[in-house]
C-alpha positions in Angstrom: 0.1 0.2 -0.1 1.7 3.4 -1.0 2.0 5.7 1.4 -0.4 8.3 -0.7 -3.4 5.6 -0.6 -2.3 4.6 3.1 -3.0 8.6 3.8 -6.6 9.3 1.8 -7.9 5.9 3.3 -7.1 6.9 7.1 -8.0 10.2 6.4 -11.8 9.1 4.8 -12.1 6.3 7.5 -11.7 8.5 10.3 -14.1 11.2 8.2 -16.8 8.7 7.9 -16.6 7.5 11.9 -16.9 11.0 12.6 -19.8 11.6 10.6 -21.7 8.6 12.0 -21.3 9.3 16.1 -25.0 10.2 16.1 -25.9 6.8 14.1 -27.7 4.5 16.4 -27.8 1.7 14.0 -27.0 -1.5 15.8 -27.8 -5.5 15.9 -28.8 -7.3 19.5 -27.1 -10.2 20.5 -27.7 -11.3 24.0 -28.8 -10.1 27.3 -26.4 -9.9 30.2 -27.2 -12.0 33.2 -29.0 -9.1 35.5 -30.6 -9.6 39.1 -33.8 -7.9 37.9 -35.7 -7.4 34.5 -37.7 -4.4 33.7 -37.9 -2.2 30.9 -35.9 0.5 32.6 -32.4 -1.5 32.4 -32.6 -3.0 29.3 -30.6 -0.8 27.2 -28.0 -0.9 30.1 -27.9 -4.7 30.4 -28.0 -5.5 26.9 -25.1 -6.2 24.4 -25.5 -4.6 21.0 -22.8 -4.7 17.6 -23.8 -0.9 16.5 -22.3 0.4 12.9 -19.8 2.9 14.4 -18.2 -0.1 16.5 -17.2 -1.7 12.9 -16.2 1.4 11.5 -14.3 2.7 14.3 -12.5 -0.9 14.7 -11.5 -0.6 10.8 -10.1 3.0 11.8 -8.6 1.8 15.0 -6.7 -1.0 13.3 -5.4 1.1 10.2 -3.7 3.5 12.8 -1.9 0.9 14.9 -0.7 -0.6 11.4 0.7 2.8 10.2 0.0 5.4 12.6 2.5 2.9 15.6 5.2 5.7 16.4 3.0 8.6 17.0 0.3 6.6 18.5 3.0 5.9 20.9 4.0 8.7 21.3 0.8 9.8 22.8 0.3 7.0 24.9 2.7 8.4 26.4 2.4 11.9 26.4 -1.1 11.2 27.9 -0.1 8.3 30.4 -2.9 9.3 32.4 -5.5 7.7 30.0 -4.0 4.2 30.9 -3.7 5.1 34.2 -7.5 6.0 34.1 -8.1 2.8 32.1 -6.3 0.5 34.7 -8.5 1.4 37.5 -11.7 1.2 35.5 -10.1 -2.5 34.4 -9.4 -2.8 38.3 -12.9 -2.3 39.4 -14.7 -5.3 37.7 -13.2 -6.8 40.8 -15.8 -5.0 42.7 -18.6 -5.6 40.5 -22.1 -7.4 41.7 -22.3 -8.7 37.7 -18.9 -8.8 36.1 -20.3 -9.9 32.8 -21.6 -6.7 32.9 -18.5 -4.8 33.9 -16.2 -6.7 31.3 -18.7 -5.7 28.7 -18.9 -1.9 29.9 -15.4 -1.9 30.3 -14.5 -3.5 26.8 -16.4 -0.4 25.7 -14.6 1.7 27.4 -11.3 0.8 26.2 -12.8 0.9 22.6 -13.5 4.4 22.9 -10.2 5.9 24.5 -8.5 3.8 21.6 -10.7 5.4 19.1 -9.9 8.9 20.5 -6.3 7.9 20.7 -6.7 7.2 17.1 -8.3 10.4 16.0 -5.3 11.8 17.8 -2.5 10.1 16.5 -4.0 10.8 12.4 -4.8 14.6 13.5 -1.0 15.2 14.8 0.4 13.2 11.7 -1.5 15.3 9.7 -3.1 12.3 8.0 -6.6 14.3 8.6 -7.0 17.9 9.4 -9.0 19.9 11.8 -10.8 21.3 9.1 -11.7 18.3 8.1 -13.1 16.6 11.4 -14.7 19.7 11.8 -16.7 19.9 8.6 -17.6 15.6 9.3 -18.8 16.8 12.8 -20.8 20.1 11.6 -22.7 17.8 8.3 -23.2 15.2 10.3 -25.1 17.6 13.1 -26.8 19.3 10.1 -28.1 16.1 8.9 -29.3 15.7 12.9 -31.1 18.8 12.9 -32.8 18.5 9.6 -34.2 15.5 11.1 -34.9 16.7 14.2 -37.1 19.6 12.1 -39.0 16.7 10.4 -39.8 14.5 13.4 -40.9 17.4 15.0 -43.3 18.8 12.3 -44.9 15.1 11.7 -44.5 14.6 15.5 -43.3 10.7 14.8 -40.5 8.9 13.3 -39.6 9.5 9.7 -38.2 6.9 7.9 -34.7 6.5 9.3 -34.9 3.3 10.8 -31.6 2.3 9.1 -29.7 5.3 10.7 -30.9 4.2 14.3 -34.0 5.9 14.4 -36.6 4.8 17.1 -39.7 3.6 16.1 -42.3 6.7 17.2 -46.0 7.5 16.6 -48.3 10.2 18.3 -49.2 7.2 20.7 -46.2 5.9 21.6 -45.4 5.3 25.3 -42.0 6.2 27.0 -41.7 8.9 24.7 -39.6 12.2 25.9 -42.4 15.1 25.1 -42.5 18.3 26.4 -46.1 19.8 27.4 -46.9 23.4 25.7 -50.3 24.8 26.2 -51.4 21.7 27.0 -50.4 19.9 24.6 -47.4 17.0 24.5 -45.2 17.7 22.1 -42.9 14.8 20.4 -39.1 16.3 21.8 -36.9 15.4 18.7 -34.5 12.7 18.9 -32.8 12.7 15.2 -31.3 8.9 15.6 -30.1 8.9 18.7 -31.9 7.0 21.7 -32.7 10.8 23.1 -33.6 14.3 22.9 -30.3 15.6 25.1 -28.0 13.5 23.1 -29.2 15.2 20.2 -28.7 18.3 22.0 -25.0 17.7 22.9 -24.2 17.0 19.6 -25.7 19.6 18.0 -24.0 22.4 20.2 -20.9 20.0 19.2 -22.1 20.9 15.5 -22.5 24.7 16.4 -19.3 25.2 17.7 -17.6 23.3 14.7 -19.1 25.8 12.5 -18.3 28.5 14.5 -14.8 27.6 15.0 -14.9 27.1 10.6 -16.7 30.5 10.4 -13.1 32.1 11.3 -11.0 29.5 9.7 -12.7 30.7 5.7 -11.3 33.6 3.9 -12.9 36.1 1.9 -12.8 34.0 -1.4 -15.1 31.7 -0.3 -18.3 33.7 0.1 -20.2 30.7 -0.4 -19.0 28.3 1.6 -19.1 31.2 4.2 -23.1 31.7 3.1 -23.6 27.5 4.4 -22.0 27.9 7.8 -24.7 30.7 8.3 -27.3 28.3 7.1 -26.2 25.6 9.0 -25.8 27.6 12.0 -29.3 28.3 11.5 -30.5 24.7 11.2 -28.8 24.0 14.5 -30.4 26.9 16.5 -33.8 25.8 15.0 -33.1 21.7 16.0 -31.8 22.7 19.6 -35.1 24.4 19.9 -37.0 21.4 18.6 -35.1 19.6 21.7 -36.8 21.2 24.3 -33.7 20.1 25.5 -32.8 22.9 28.4 -29.4 21.4 29.1 -28.8 21.8 25.6 -29.9 25.3 25.5 -28.2 26.6 28.5 -24.5 24.9 26.8 -25.4 26.1 23.4 -25.6 29.8 25.1 -22.9 29.6 27.0 -20.2 28.4 24.1 -22.1 30.6 21.9 -21.1 33.4 24.6 -17.5 32.1 25.3 -17.3 32.2 21.0 -18.0 35.8 21.0 -15.8 36.5 23.9 -12.7 34.9 22.2 -13.0 36.2 19.0 -13.6 39.9 20.6 -10.4 39.7 22.8 -8.8 38.7 19.7 -7.7 41.9 17.4 -7.7 40.0 14.3 -10.9 38.4 14.9 -13.1 41.5 15.6 -14.5 42.2 12.5 -15.5 38.8 11.8 -17.2 38.3 14.9 -19.1 41.3 15.3 -20.5 40.0 11.9 -21.5 36.6 13.9 -22.8 38.6 16.4 -24.7 40.4 14.6 -25.8 37.0 12.3 -26.4 35.5 15.9 -29.1 38.5 16.9 -30.9 38.2 13.7 -30.9 33.7 13.9 -32.0 34.0 17.5 -34.3 37.3 16.9 -36.3 35.3 14.3 -36.6 31.6 15.9 -37.9 33.3 19.9 -40.1 35.7 17.3 -41.9 32.9 15.8 -41.8 30.1 17.8 -41.7 31.9 21.6 -45.2 29.5 21.9 -42.5 26.7 21.8 -39.5 28.0 24.0 -40.9 30.3 26.8 -43.2 27.2 28.5 -40.1 25.2 28.5 -37.4 27.9 29.6 -38.0 27.4 33.4 -37.3 25.1 36.5 -39.4 24.1 39.5 -37.9 21.5 41.9 -41.4 19.8 41.8 -40.7 18.6 37.9 -39.4 14.5 37.7 -36.6 15.2 36.0 -35.5 17.8 38.4 -36.2 15.8 41.5 -35.4 12.3 40.2 -32.0 14.0 39.4 -31.3 15.6 42.7 -32.3 11.9 44.0 -30.2 10.3 41.7 -27.1 12.4 42.8 -27.6 11.7 46.2 -27.6 8.5 45.1 -24.1 8.5 43.8 -22.5 10.0 46.6 -24.0 7.6 49.0 -22.4 4.8 46.5 -19.1 6.6 46.8 -19.1 6.4 50.7 -19.8 2.8 51.0 -17.8 2.0 48.5 -14.8 4.1 47.9 -12.7 1.9 45.6 -15.9 1.5 43.1 -19.3 -0.6 42.5 -17.7 -1.8 39.4 -18.3 -0.1 35.6 -21.5 -0.4 34.3 -22.5 -2.0 37.5 -23.7 1.6 39.5 -27.6 0.7 38.7 -27.3 -2.8 39.4 -25.5 -1.9 43.0 -27.9 0.8 43.5 -30.9 -1.4 43.5 -29.7 -4.6 44.8 -28.9 -2.5 48.0 -32.1 -1.0 48.4 -30.6 3.0 47.5 -33.3 3.8 45.2 -36.3 2.5 47.3 -34.5 4.5 50.3 -34.7 7.6 47.9 -38.5 6.9 47.3 -37.3 5.4 43.5 -39.6 2.4 43.8 -40.9 2.1 40.1 -38.8 0.3 37.5 -39.2 3.5 34.6 -37.4 5.5 38.0 -34.2 3.4 38.3 -32.1 5.5 36.2 -28.3 6.0 36.0 -26.7 8.9 38.0 -27.2 12.1 35.6 -24.0 13.1 36.8 -21.1 11.4 35.5 -18.7 12.7 37.4 -20.5 11.0 40.5 -21.2 8.4 38.1 -17.4 7.6 37.5 -16.7 8.2 40.8 -19.5 5.4 41.6 -18.4 2.7 39.6 -14.4 3.1 39.6 -14.3 4.9 42.7 -12.8 7.8 44.5 -9.4 7.5 42.5 -10.4 6.7 39.2 -12.4 9.9 39.1 -9.2 11.7 40.6 -7.4 10.4 37.4 -10.0 11.4 35.1 -10.3 14.7 36.8 -6.3 14.6 36.2 -6.6 13.7 32.8 -9.3 16.2 31.6 -7.7 19.3 33.5 -4.5 18.3 31.6 -5.7 18.4 28.9 -7.4 21.8 28.7 -4.0 23.3 30.6 -1.5 21.9 28.3 -3.0 24.1 25.4 -4.3 27.2 25.0 -7.5 28.1 25.0 -9.5 27.8 22.1 -12.5 26.9 20.1 -11.8 23.1 20.3 -11.4 23.8 24.4 -15.2 25.1 24.1 -16.6 22.8 22.4 -15.0 20.0 24.9 -16.3 22.3 28.1 -19.6 21.8 26.7 -19.4 18.2 26.6 -18.2 18.6 30.6 -20.6 20.7 31.7 -23.6 18.1 30.1 -21.9 15.6 32.2 -23.3 17.6 35.4 -26.9 17.5 34.2 -26.8 14.2 32.2 -24.8 10.4 32.0 -24.9 9.6 28.4 -21.5 10.9 27.8 -20.5 7.6 29.9 -22.9 5.2 29.1 -24.6 5.2 25.9 -23.0 4.7 22.4 -23.2 8.2 20.7 -22.7 10.0 23.8 -19.7 8.3 24.4 -18.4 8.5 21.2 -18.9 12.1 21.0 -17.0 12.8 24.1 -13.9 10.9 23.4 -13.7 11.6 19.9 -13.7 15.6 21.3 -11.1 14.4 23.5 -9.1 12.9 21.1 -9.0 16.0 19.2 -7.9 17.8 22.1 -4.9 15.6 22.1 -4.2 15.9 18.4 -4.8 19.1 17.2 -2.0 21.7 18.0 -3.3 25.1 18.6 -2.8 27.8 15.3 -3.4 31.3 15.5 -6.7 32.4 13.6 -6.0 35.4 10.9 -8.3 37.8 10.3 -10.4 37.6 6.6 
């Protein structure tokens, strides 16, 4: 295999893998032995083969075969990753359900290897940050279009082969938002939940913010495409009805504008982007305020808020009882078997869900040392590089981790988180120049 073909192959497999992150195409293989059976935990006790597993495996193997030296350098540089993996594997010995812990550990190792492969492809020049951001952004736009159609028709739109759940107006157990007494479907895209879609749309949004600053005056058509894409992503975010998504999108947008205005070379472009965003958000608020405002508040009596608070308390209680963790993938098992969920008033099957905070979730499964290793890895990544758009993207996912669990234990969420972490590992900061 000549070097030019090898480079193109790795580049296209990398981009295909990144573009496919939100696609939930999967094949059920079998259930793992589980101490209790109910629909609420079926997803967490099942073994699936995902389409992204196949693409990711091919990608990792190619990087290992042809970029072994770069991969080795990255492993030495980011040795804290190995410490984190080691502690995760050790936690298996604490698991009530060892097969489940082994499966969850295999999933964790896979996404970390995928992150290192993305970093190696970037660092070696086999792909570029512009191509990766374009793949992320284009995939997010596709999801935003799907979200718009799902909301418009209030059902799934025929993307089953890409992982879309089959949903009708009468489907039970589907996330909905109440607007003026009407129950409206929250758009899922091809993901498992509206909040995961919202997180990916934010990743795509920041990708286009970055690409906006990296285009020059000769590419006005591309610039127009970027502006239209930003509009579509904000529109898709509205239809997820994800309050955490709206909050993180707002934080990421403010951070982007602050970064641009503080950089003398980018002030003119930032001023234009600011006006574009004022127009886009003004248009959305003026036409969709009936959908936005009823959802734009929190009360302690809401199930989603009250249960998250109880899940957090369960996580802290498990960490205190099991300082070395209960085993990867075993938080739900241990919490139910030890009666902790019931002691917090969560007696129904549907309320037995993972802790909606990845920091408490990691701490409960891998222990205090595992959580410390994770925080050190994340902190080290952010400290070693100067603040830029990729940092904003990653921090956005870390903020999502305060409210939800999908970046730790669900396929699209895991891939999203670790791929962005891999971009941070492999991407060398470049100063952006004003156009």
